[in-house]
C-alpha positions, 0 to 999 in steps of 0.5 A: 922469146923467154919461157916467161913471155911465152906463159903469158902469151898463153895466158892472153890468149886463153882469156881472150879467147874464153867464154869464161868470166870472171867471179862476180864480186860475191864469189870473189869475197866468197872464195876469199872467206873460203881461204880464210877457213883454210886457216882454221884451227876449230876441229868441228867448224873450219869457218871463214870471214871477210870484211868488205866496204867499197869492194876492198877488203878490210880484214879476215878472220877464221875461227880457233883458239885465242891468239898465243893458246894451244890449237886445238888441231894441235892438241886434238881436242878443245880442252886438256882432258875433255876428248870433245868439242861439243859445246855444254852447258858448262864448258862452252867451244873455246873457238873465236868465230870467224866473223868475231876474229874479223871485226878484231882484228878490224878493231886492232887496226883502226879500221872501221866496219861501219856500213861494211858487208861481211862473207862468210862461210857458215851462217853467223851465229846469234852471238856473232850475227850481235857482233856484226849489228853492234859493229856497224856491219850492214850486209851478211853473205853467208855461205851454209845455212846454220840457224833453225827453229827457234835461233832463226826466229831469234836471228829473225828479230835481230835483222830487223834492227840494223842488217840491210841485206842477209843472203845466202849465196853460193860458189859455183862447181865452174868458177870454183875449178876455175879458181882451182887452175889459178891455185894450182899453177904457181903463176897464176896463169890458166894453161888449160 
């Protein structure tokens, strides 16, 4: 018996006898958004996003410097001569947000986002929420809260104008551990 076939049999036996379930669609797409976040070049908020329609990935994005510019992670700060990444009234963040990046990637490749869903690791800011609504995305799923106070009230007023579903979702520790086994194995076989 070849080594790869015996690995397949071990994997098959584990799956057949396993009580574990496959990830839900929400968990699956949130994990993809979290993987996209690993590409972030932002020092303050490593965020990832994935746009989905009919359970198919249309585009992914992560936050960071515009294409062709120096990454914040490479220089250790957002702007030359400014040793901070904090936004101020005069100096906005250099980062393109993950949601905007994903929408831009879809547009760049001629992919319609009308009626799509977006999964984001951090709740969209007000600017991104406006962009999401304008791009025709109808469902927003996010993992961590961002908007509060006045921003939450403004968010709620925008939600009345086009978003069908706006929901906070979680990735269970069990599913994250299960996914890690696949990520750590070079042939994606769960060998517990």
